[in-house]
C-alpha positions in Angstrom: 119.9 75.7 53.0 118.0 74.6 49.9 115.8 77.1 47.9 112.2 76.2 47.4 111.1 76.1 44.0 107.8 77.8 44.9 108.1 81.5 44.2 105.6 84.0 45.3 103.9 86.6 43.2 104.9 90.2 43.4 102.4 92.8 45.0 102.3 94.3 41.8 101.9 93.2 39.5 128.3 73.4 16.9 126.5 71.1 15.2 129.0 69.6 13.0 129.9 65.8 12.6 129.9 66.0 16.7 132.0 63.2 18.6 129.8 62.3 21.5 131.8 61.2 24.6 133.1 58.0 23.7 131.8 56.8 27.0 129.2 53.9 26.1 127.5 52.4 28.9 125.0 49.3 29.0 122.1 49.4 31.4 121.0 45.6 31.2 117.5 44.5 32.3 117.5 42.0 35.5 114.7 40.7 37.4 111.7 42.9 36.7 108.8 41.5 35.6 107.2 42.5 32.2 106.4 46.5 32.2 103.0 47.6 31.8 102.7 51.7 30.8 101.8 54.0 33.9 99.1 56.5 33.8 99.8 59.9 33.0 100.0 62.2 35.9 98.4 65.1 35.9 99.0 68.4 37.4 98.0 68.6 41.0 98.3 72.4 42.0 98.2 71.8 45.6 100.7 68.7 45.6 104.4 69.7 47.1 106.7 71.3 44.7 110.3 69.9 45.7 111.3 66.6 44.1 112.9 64.2 46.0 114.0 61.5 43.8 117.7 60.7 44.2 119.3 59.0 41.4 121.9 56.0 42.6 125.5 56.3 42.5 127.3 53.6 40.4 130.8 53.3 39.1 131.7 54.8 35.5 132.5 52.3 32.8 135.4 52.7 30.4 135.6 55.0 27.5 136.1 53.4 24.0 133.0 52.8 21.8 132.9 55.0 18.8 129.8 57.5 18.1 126.8 56.1 16.4 126.3 57.3 12.7 124.1 60.3 12.0 124.3 61.8 15.3 124.6 65.5 15.0 125.3 66.9 18.3 128.8 68.5 19.1 130.8 67.6 22.2 132.6 70.9 23.4 134.0 69.6 26.6 137.6 68.3 25.5 139.2 65.4 27.0 138.2 62.2 28.6 134.7 60.1 28.7 131.8 60.9 30.0 130.2 60.7 33.7 127.2 58.6 33.1 126.8 55.4 35.3 125.4 51.9 34.7 122.6 50.5 36.8 120.5 47.5 36.4 116.7 48.2 35.6 113.6 46.5 34.2 112.3 47.3 30.6 110.1 46.0 28.2 111.5 42.3 28.0 110.0 41.6 24.4 111.6 44.6 22.9 114.8 45.9 24.9 117.0 44.2 26.9 119.7 46.9 27.2 120.6 50.7 26.6 123.3 52.7 25.7 124.3 55.8 27.3 126.6 58.3 25.7 127.4 61.7 26.9 127.4 64.7 24.9 129.8 66.8 26.7 131.7 65.4 29.7 129.1 64.6 32.0 126.8 67.1 30.2 123.6 65.6 28.4 123.0 61.8 27.3 121.9 60.1 24.3 120.1 56.9 25.2 119.7 54.0 22.5 118.4 50.6 22.9 121.2 48.1 22.5 119.0 44.9 21.0 116.3 46.9 19.4 115.5 50.4 18.9 113.5 52.2 21.5 109.8 52.7 20.8 106.9 55.0 22.0 105.0 51.9 23.3 108.4 50.8 25.2 109.2 54.4 26.8 105.8 54.4 28.3 107.0 51.7 30.7 107.1 52.8 34.3 110.3 50.9 35.5 112.1 52.4 32.4 110.9 55.8 32.7 112.5 55.7 36.5 115.8 54.9 34.9 115.8 57.6 32.5 114.8 60.1 34.8 117.6 59.0 37.2 119.7 59.5 33.6 118.1 62.9 33.2 118.9 64.2 36.6 122.3 63.3 36.4 122.8 64.9 33.3 120.6 67.6 32.8 119.5 66.8 29.2 118.1 63.5 27.9 118.0 62.6 24.0 116.3 59.8 22.3 115.9 59.3 18.6 114.0 57.4 16.1 110.4 57.8 17.8 108.6 59.0 14.5 105.6 57.0 15.4 105.1 59.1 18.4 101.4 59.9 19.0 100.2 62.8 21.4 99.3 60.5 24.1 102.6 58.7 23.9 104.5 62.1 24.7 101.9 63.1 27.4 102.6 59.6 29.2 106.4 59.4 28.7 106.7 63.4 30.0 105.0 61.7 33.3 108.1 60.0 34.1 109.8 63.0 34.5 107.0 65.0 36.9 103.6 66.0 37.0 102.2 67.1 33.2 100.9 70.5 33.2 97.7 71.2 32.2 98.8 74.8 31.3 100.2 75.6 28.0 100.5 79.4 28.6 97.8 82.2 28.5 97.1 83.4 24.6 98.5 80.0 23.4 95.1 78.2 23.1 94.8 78.1 19.5 98.7 76.5 19.5 97.3 73.6 21.5 97.2 70.0 20.0 93.5 68.7 20.7 92.5 66.8 23.8 96.1 67.0 25.4 98.2 69.8 26.9 100.6 70.0 24.4 102.0 73.0 22.8 102.7 73.3 18.7 106.1 75.6 18.0 106.8 76.4 14.6 105.3 77.8 11.6 102.6 75.3 11.2 99.3 77.0 9.6 95.7 75.7 8.8 94.3 75.7 5.5 92.9 79.2 5.9 96.4 80.3 6.6 95.8 81.1 10.2 98.8 80.2 12.6 98.3 77.4 14.6 101.7 77.0 16.0 103.7 79.4 18.6 106.1 80.9 16.2 109.7 80.5 17.4 111.5 83.5 19.3 114.5 83.0 16.9 113.4 84.1 13.6 116.8 85.3 11.9 118.8 83.8 14.5 121.1 81.8 12.5 124.0 80.1 14.0 127.3 82.1 12.8 129.9 80.1 10.2 131.7 79.2 13.0 128.7 76.9 14.5 129.3 78.5 18.0 126.2 79.0 20.2 128.0 81.5 22.7 126.1 84.3 23.8 127.0 87.4 21.4 126.4 90.3 23.6 126.6 93.2 20.9 123.5 91.4 19.4 121.8 89.8 22.4 121.9 86.4 20.6 121.1 83.7 20.8 118.1 84.3 23.5 119.7 81.7 26.2 116.8 81.3 28.7 115.2 78.7 31.4 111.3 77.8 31.0 108.8 79.4 33.0 110.7 81.4 35.6 107.4 83.9 35.2 105.2 81.3 36.8 103.9 80.6 40.4 105.6 77.3 40.5 108.2 77.0 37.8 108.4 73.9 35.7 111.2 71.2 36.5 111.5 70.3 32.8 110.2 70.5 29.2 109.9 67.7 27.0 110.3 68.9 22.8 109.5 66.2 20.0 110.4 66.9 16.5 107.5 66.1 14.3 108.6 67.9 11.2 112.4 69.8 10.8 114.0 72.0 7.7 116.8 70.2 6.6 118.9 73.2 7.9 119.0 75.3 10.9 116.5 75.5 13.7 119.2 73.9 16.1 118.4 73.7 19.9 121.6 74.8 22.1 121.9 73.6 25.8 124.3 74.7 28.4 124.9 73.3 32.1 124.4 75.8 34.6 125.3 73.7 37.4 129.2 73.3 36.1 129.0 77.0 35.2 128.3 78.0 38.6 130.9 76.0 39.9 133.2 77.8 37.6 132.7 81.1 38.9 134.9 82.7 41.4 133.9 82.4 45.0 133.4 86.4 45.4 131.4 86.4 42.1 129.1 83.7 43.8 128.7 85.2 47.1 127.5 88.5 45.1 125.1 86.6 42.9 123.2 84.5 46.0 122.2 87.7 46.9 120.1 88.6 44.1 116.8 87.6 42.5 114.9 88.1 39.3 111.8 90.1 38.5 109.9 87.7 35.9 106.9 88.7 34.1 104.9 86.6 31.2 103.6 90.1 30.0 106.9 91.5 29.5 108.2 88.5 28.0 105.8 88.2 25.1 106.2 92.2 24.5 109.9 91.9 24.4 109.5 88.8 21.6 106.9 90.6 19.6 109.1 93.4 19.1 111.3 91.3 17.0 108.7 88.6 15.8 105.3 90.2 15.0 103.1 87.0 15.0 104.0 86.4 18.8 100.9 86.4 21.0 100.7 89.3 23.6 98.8 89.3 26.9 95.3 90.9 27.0 94.8 93.1 29.9 92.9 90.5 31.8 95.6 87.8 30.8 98.0 90.1 32.2 96.2 90.8 35.4 96.0 87.1 35.8 99.7 86.3 35.5 101.7 88.8 37.9 105.2 89.0 38.0 107.3 86.6 40.0 110.6 86.5 41.9 113.4 83.5 41.4 116.8 83.3 43.1 119.5 83.8 40.6 121.3 80.8 42.2 119.3 77.8 42.8 119.9 74.4 44.4 118.6 71.6 42.5 116.1 69.5 44.9 117.4 66.3 43.9 121.1 66.7 43.6 121.9 69.6 46.0 123.9 71.1 43.4 123.8 75.1 42.4 123.2 76.4 39.5 122.7 79.8 37.9 119.1 80.4 37.3 116.7 83.3 36.4 117.8 84.0 32.9 114.5 84.3 30.9 112.8 86.7 28.3 110.8 87.4 31.3 113.4 88.9 33.5 112.9 92.4 33.5 114.8 93.5 36.4 117.7 92.0 39.0 118.0 93.2 42.6 118.5 92.8 45.9 116.1 90.0 47.5 113.0 92.0 49.0 113.8 95.3 47.0 110.6 97.0 45.7 109.7 97.7 42.3 107.0 100.5 41.5 103.7 100.0 39.3 105.0 102.5 37.1 108.0 100.5 36.3 106.5 97.4 35.7 103.8 99.1 33.4 106.7 100.1 31.2 108.6 96.4 31.4 105.3 94.8 30.5 103.7 97.1 28.0 106.9 98.5 26.2 108.9 95.6 26.5 111.8 97.1 27.8 113.9 95.8 30.5 116.1 97.4 33.5 119.8 97.9 33.0 120.2 95.4 36.3 119.4 92.8 33.7 122.9 93.0 32.5 124.5 91.4 35.2 122.9 88.0 33.9 123.9 89.0 30.2 127.6 89.9 31.3 127.7 86.3 32.4 126.1 84.4 29.3 129.1 84.4 27.4 131.2 82.6 29.9 128.6 80.3 30.8 127.4 79.5 27.0 131.0 78.8 26.1 132.0 75.3 24.7 133.2 73.9 27.8 129.4 74.0 28.8 127.3 73.7 26.2 126.1 71.2 23.2 124.3 71.7 20.1 121.5 69.7 18.9 120.6 69.4 15.3 117.1 67.7 14.8 115.9 65.2 13.1 112.2 64.1 12.9 111.4 61.6 15.8 114.1 62.9 18.4 112.8 63.5 21.5 114.7 65.8 24.2 113.9 66.3 27.5 116.0 68.9 29.7 115.9 70.1 33.1 114.7 73.7 33.7 116.7 74.0 37.4 120.1 73.1 36.2 120.4 74.2 32.3 119.8 77.0 29.7 118.6 76.5 26.4 118.2 78.6 23.2 116.5 78.1 19.8 118.1 79.0 16.7 116.7 80.2 13.1 115.7 78.7 9.8 114.5 79.7 6.8 110.6 79.8 7.6 109.7 80.9 3.8 111.1 77.7 2.2 110.9 75.1 5.2 108.0 73.9 7.6 108.9 72.9 11.4 106.6 71.5 13.8 107.7 70.5 17.3 105.6 69.3 20.2 106.2 70.6 23.8 105.1 69.3 27.0 106.0 71.3 30.5 106.6 69.0 33.1 106.1 70.2 36.6 107.9 69.0 39.8 106.2 66.4 41.9 
């Protein structure tokens, strides 16, 4: 039985010259007319939550193509080619006739490139191409496109709409970090001329990758901060899109882990015990916890806290499109793990939300993180200006890493993609 993605409120409230998978697949244009960019789909709170898009199943192609130069994501899963599939689709016939899709780690993650011409923001606004990119995204969990330096906020909003409904909510207390006229959150260390912070600070300040380049969770440090986005929302997002406007020359990698494959690697008895659990997720707890180590991070006012009550989400979530079960609920907003229906007192929630402390039961998730973020399941992405990464929050975890914020400026644009 598939789990709904609508969760009720509680009553109380290594990146080193990576080798991409050698599988290279051409997706060739066929009998589609010239594409016209479609309208941006805006969030409609009353619409159904579950996504019913089902990608086609087609044969895998041989693995023999070399990695393109300059790509700096590392393929951690050993052996063999990737699992992406080829499919006929329509594109802007004057600009792109074929795509090359290379998997990043086994079947996890996909780098998409134009074969005969570079992909452009204008081409990516095409609705037919967007449908094909969505199919790749659902299968691979993470979709990467490079070379989009000309991206505008309006382009990013339109492209995000291929993957679901563009959320209008950038999050309570973050209005000053929003780009004008569009629901895009600016993340980084950008300030205006008066010195006021106009971007959401990264939660990973000081959290540099170790010399080994491993992104595996280090339990003694509680780092990196692996999570999925928006578990504290009434309707958690289907995905997120992150565009790199300005990147430091070193550091600031983003890491991704395949939670569907990780779930399937668990012993049956572990799966059975986790299926009975759910996470209590609170935005107020999230902000309070992060602000303890990042003083510039915004915290909720009492009014904002009242408007954003804690939510409950399952530890094991079935993907609404693929049916694959994945580990879910790991988020800095997770303040407690308990059996379904178990009560939490208002006094305990005050402590979690106001002091930023978490219940010892969260260690159930933390104990899993070293295994599920190991090389077998993970990818580290080193950003370049013009990169666009879109990930599926229902089947992946991700984490940010630190950089020298006193020397470098980083600016990222993020959209939140709701289920449709």
